[in-house]
Structure formats: C-alpha cells, structure tokens
N, C-alpha and C positions, 0 to 999 in steps of 0.2 A: 503493501497498498506506499503509495504517493505520502511523503508528508508535507502539511502544512507551511504555507508560509507566515513569514511575520514581518510588516513593514515596522521601517524606523527612520523615523522623519527625523532630522538634525539641522537644527537653528546653528548656524555657524559650521557647516559642516566642512568647509575648507583651514578650521583653523586647525591648531597643531591638536588638542585633548581629542575633537571629534573624528580628524584625520587619521590617528594614532588609532582611533576605535574603531574605523571603519578597516585601514589598512593592517593592523596589527590582526585580524580576524579574518584576512584573507589569508594572512602568513600563516598565524596557527591548523587552516584549513589546509594547508600545503604542506604541512607536518616537515615545517624547516624550523622549528623551537621547540623547547619543550611545552608542554601543555596543563603551568597551574600559575598560584597567582591569583585565583577569585573566588571569594566568600563562597560560591554559590556552585563550586566544586567539592566544599567539603561534606562530610558526613551529616552536619544538620539538614540537608538537602536531601539527603537517602530515600528516597520510594516517591518525591514527588516529581512530577512531570513539568519541570521545567524546560522552555520549549529551547532547542541547542542550537548555537551557532552558526550551523549551516544552512538552518529556515528562516536565518534570517536578510532582509531583502534591505539594501540600504540607501538611503535619498536624501533630500533636504533642503536646505534654502543657503546663502552665502550671497555677499557681498560681491565677490570674488567668485569670475565666471568658469575660473579655471579646471581643467578635469583634475580629479582623489589624486594620479600619480606627480602632476603638475604640483599639487601645494603640497604629498608627501619628498618630493625634491626641495624644496623652497622652503619645508618646516624644520628637513634635516632631524629629524628625530629616530629614523630607523634607519636600517643597513642598505647603502644599497642593494648588494646583493639579495637582501629580499624583494627591495621593489621591481628588481629585476626581474624573480621571477612571479610577479603575481602581477606585472604591468598590467598584460590582455584585458585583466579582469579591472583593473581601476582604474583605468585610463574611459572607461564605458561609464564609469561614476561623476556625473558633474552637476551642480546646484541647480536649483532655480532659482530664482530673480527672489532676492528679500526686499524688505519693507525696512522703513528707518522713521521714526521720527524724531521731536527734538530730542528726546533724552539720549538717544546714541551718543557714540564718539562723534564731534566732531569733521574729525579727516577723515573719515570712511564715509562720510554724507557725500561725496563725488564719486565714488567707485561706481565699475563699472557694470553693474548689477541689479540694479532696485529698479521694481516693481513703477510701471508709470502711471500708478494712482496716485487718485488729486485728494485724497481723506481718508479717515479713520474707518470710516464705514467700507466702501469698496478696497482696505487693506484688509479687514475680514471677509469681505467675500473672496478677497481671491486668495486668501489663502485654506480656506473652507475649499472653494475649486482645486487647487494645489492637492490637496490633500483627495481627496474623493477619484481626482484625475489620477494621480498617483496609486491609488487602492485597487482601481479599475484596468490600469495597465499591468499591472503586475498579479492581478487573481486576488488580492488579499481579503481576507476580514478584518484585520486588526491590523492598527497600526501604533505606534509608540512614537508620542515625540517629544524630543530632548533638546534642550536649550542649553546651550553651548558655545552661546556667543559672547562677545568681549562686555562688558559688567553696562546698566546702563548707569544715568545721572537719577538723583534719589529725588525721590516725590512723596510727599505727605498724602497720607490715606485721610481721603474726605468724604464729604455725602455722595458724589457718583462712584464709590468704591462700595455700598453698604450694600446695596443687594441685587442683584441681576437687573432689575426694572430701568435701577438708577444706572447701573454701569450702559447698558444697551444706550440708552439714554445720550450719555454722555457720546457716547462712539459715533449715533445720528447726527450729536453738535458739535465733533469733532474736539470735543475737548481734551486741553493739556493735558488734565492730570491722566490721562490713559496712553501707556504706553504702549512699544513692541512686544516686549514681551505681556502683557495683560494681554493683547490681541491676538498672538500666536493658542495660548492655552486657551484662551475662549474658543479659539478655533478649535482646537482639541476637545475642547469640552461638547463643543455641539458636532461633532464627527465619530463621538464616542471614543476619542483614544485615548490611552493612559497618555500624561502630561507629567513631565520630570523637569525640576531647574535644577541644574546642578551648580548655579551662579549664587552672589548674596542679594539679587534683588528683591523688593518686595512683593512680585506680584504673586507668590503664593500665599502672602498676608492678607489677601485680600479678600475680606470675607464675602462678596457678591460670586467670587468665581470657586472659591471652597464649597459656599452652599448650594452652590449650582452643580458642581461634580456631586456633592455629597448625593447631592436629588437624582441625579443621571444615570446613579454608579461609575460613575469617572475615575481609577485610582488614579492621586496626583501624589510625587513626593516633593521631596526639598527643607530645605534650601543652603547652598553653599557647597560644594563638593570638599566631604575630607580627608585629606589625602597625603600630608605631610606635617609637618610643625604643628598644626594644631591637634591633629590626631594624636600625636605627642602627650599635647597636654592634658590629653581627657584622658589619658593611660596614666601619666608622672602623678597628675592631680590627684586622680586617683586613688592612687597608690599612697602617696601625701595621708589623707584624708583617712585610709583604713588604717593607717600607721600611727594616726595622730599627732603629726608630726606640723608644724607653724610655718607655714611658707609665708618669709618677709618678702620676697622681690624675684621676679623672673625680668629677664631682658631677653627678647625675642630679633633677630636682625634679618632678614632677606635680601637675596640679588639675585635676578633674571632678567633673561636678555630676551625672550621671546614676546608678541604680542601679547600677553595677559602682563605683564612686566611693564611693557609700555604705556598700555592704558593706566592699571593702576599707579602710576607714576603724574597719574593730571589727578589732582585733588578731588575735583566733584565726582571721578567715578569709584574713589579709593574709600570713600566714606564710609558704605557695608560692609565691605571686606575684613578696614580693622574695627569695627563695629565688634563685627563675629569675633576674630581675631580677641578684642580684647574682655570680654565678656565673658569667654569660655571657663576661664579659671574661677572668675566667683560664682559659675552659677554650678562648676562640679564641687567647688570645695563648701559651698554653704556659706563662705563668708567673704567678705573686701578689707581694706587696711595694708594691703599690702604695694608695692610699688609694681607699676608694671609696667614696659614698654617694648612697643613695637614697630618695627620700622623695615619698610619696604623702601626695595632701589634697586630701578633698571640699572645695568650691566650689560650694554648691546654683545659683547664678547662672549656671553655663557650661555644664548640661546637658551635651547627648551632645557638646561641642568642646570638647576637650583639649584642655588645654597643655602643652608639656613644655620645660624649658630644660636643656642641658646645659652644664656649661665642663670641656673638655679640659685636665688640662696632660702636658706632654710633654715629654723630652732631644731634641733635638737632636744634629746633630757639634757635636763636641768636650765635651760636656754641658750644651751651649748650653739650658738654659730657655726655653718658648714655649710656646704655649696658641690654645685658637679654640675660639669658641663656637656653639651651636645656638638657634635655638628654632623649635620643632619646634609645628606648629599644626593641626587635624586634625581633623574627627568620625572619634568615634572607631568607628561604627558603620560608615560608611561606608569608613574604613578596613578593616575585620572584614569587612565584606558580601562581597567580592570575592572575600578567600583562603576561604572557608567555599564559595562555588560550585564554586570550583577543585576542591578537594578533595572535594567531593560526585560530578562528572563523573571525579574519580579513583580515589575509595573505589571505585563502582560499574564501572569501566574494569577496575581491578585484580581485581574478585568475578570477571567473566566472562572473565578470561583466568589463573583460578584461583591467584593471588597470595594466598594467605592467611599472621595473624598481622602483626608489625607491619610497618609501610612504611615503610621509613629512608629511600628515596630521597624522601621528603617531609618533609626534615630543614626545608625552606628556609622551609617555613609555620610553623614553633613555634620558642618559647623554648627549650622544652627535647626536643628532639625524642629517640621514643624508637627505638631500635632503628637507630641511625645511626652511622657510623666515623668523620665529619668534620665539623667546625665551622667556622664562618665563612661567609660571606654569597656568597661566592665559589666559595668549596667545596662547598659545598651545592645552588647551583647548579648547578655541573655536575654530581654528582651526579642530580641531579633528571634534567637535559638527557642525561647518557650511558644512560640506564636506557630512557630514550624514545626512543635515537637508530636502532634497529633498527626498522624501521618493519614492521607487521603484513603478513603477506600474504593477498594481493585474494583 
C-alpha cells in the first residue's frame, strides 16, 4: 500500500534553518549520514504512528526566488558532497512569492519574490489559495505550516486581536496591527493546517488565533525554538533549583553571522528574542534578584557557526561563591532543523488525533512555550513523555 504524503509549507523556505531542514532530510533519505538526533526517534514514541520523513513533501514561501540548491550553496551549512548527491531533488524546490507588511525586515522589502497584492485581505486570500493549490497539485490531505522567516517588529496586542471577528475586521480594514505572521497563521487555520511558529513573534499570543484554532481543532505550537544557549539555561537553572543553590548572576554572549544574526542586530527586531532569553531563568528558578546579562552580536565571518559563552555565578553551601563557564559551539541551523522535523511530525499526529489549539506538551522545543504549565528542561521533558505514555490502540 502506497504511503500517504504530508505537505510541509515553510515561511522563509530559503533561509538557513528551513533550507537545512529540507536539504538535510533529502540527505538523510539518501542514507549519506547517520540517522539520529531527533527526539521523535526515541523510545518515548515507540508504538505511535508518526509520519515518516520520506512521506514529507516540501514547499513554502520566501522573498528570495532561488531554488533550494541555490539557497544551500549560499547558506554554507551542509557539506558540498551532500549537495551534489541531492542536487536534482532540491533544484525542483522553489518558493512561492511571499508577503510583507510594515513589520517585516526593511532591507528585505525590495526583494524579488513578493506577491503583487495591495492589502491584507488580498494577502490572506493569496496565501489560502497557495495552500490549496499546493495540496491539490501534490494530492495531499494535510499540510503543516511552519514560520521560519526573520523575526518581525514587535506589535502590542489590542482590540484587533481580541477575537476572530475583530481580527477579520482588522484585516478587511488593512489595519497595521495585523502582521504577516498573523496572516500566515490565519490562512493555516482556515485551511485546516497545523501551524508552528519557531520565531519569537507574538503571533500565537493573539487570542483571536488561539481561540479560533481550538474551535476548529487545528493544532498550534510556539514560540521561539529552543536550540542552544537558552536550552542550557532551562537545564542548568533547574539543576540549581533542585540542588537548592542560589544563582547570583548569569552572563551570556552570542556571536553569529547568518541572516538571523544580521536581523537580530537591528534593535526593533531583537526585542522579543531578548525578552525570551532574559525571562527564562526567572521562570525556571521561581525567583529574581540575580544579575542577568544577554548580548547578541552579528559577526559575519562565523556564518551559521554560532558561538556562545556563559559565565554562571552562584552561592553554594554556607553562602560560598562559586562559578562555572560554558563555551557552546554549534551550527545554528543544524541545532534547529531536527527540532523542526520533530514538531512537524508531532503536529501532524496531533491533528490526526483531533488535538486542536496550543499544544502545551511541546514546551521542551521552545524558549517561550505557549499553553504549558511547567518550566525547566526536566519538567518539560516529563510533560512531553507523559503525554505520549499511553499507546494508541492497534
């Protein structure tokens, strides 16, 4: 019996993380590399019928019109020999034209692959048409939509975001309170497509979208993928809490030279990322009052090879001062891509099981997990494990 195919549409298809996810999957399927590194490959999910990687059909939107092969060469994340081996497969994958609003990165607004539509209503209709066309062309019943574009400028939640009636009225009125992220999310919900935001955008904090997705039983997950330095904070912070040691201060710095680093160097696009990084320790430990410094720097020579330094000062028994240091080196997109694939598989499965709205049990994958009631790596993992403890009936 032929396996059914599942669509994956990524916003930011040619960006480093999305492109690495797509091309890396093709490399895996050629059996050119070891197959491990995904949480969904562990025993926790044994017996659960998750979609296989060879069932995924990739597409999406990007402001750059090049092929997935062109993007992989430019991003310089994966080895050249792998790109040659999958070139024929990935040259066929090209993005649809994307949309932009005033919240998108200014220097990308003159890109060559933007839809020629006049207002937010037309943008929404165009995205919905793209999703339906992709499903029909590939004979798909389900598509998972993933936001992996650059972080947007921050907006304040207001009346336009209160409920779906207000949000649709705001879209009809071309209200600047509606971001491109919100339009993609609403298009996903309207087409019965699970949606995940891997960025720090407030998209899935919008009550109108969350309530509407729950009503229509469309799974949502977000926000801000937890890949490296912040993940270590949820891990070490909970260890300090369990050991009853008092944090005095945590200094973090990051250097990276990819598009993410370039955009995060812009203050208006860095606000929410910094908030997520600064708030996590207070949430995990349950107290504040310690010195907490986070610094992110764009450093072109590094490309996707991110480096992070952390200095942790804490008080041990008898109040004696102690410290330890972490030097984290890792390719940003290689850290993120397996999480994206895990989330695609789990959101599609949630959709099949009728689990709509925010999927709080996926907290472990995000810096600012929405819909979750726990914080800390161990507690978040327990939440995930317990959710899948009961095996489905055969």
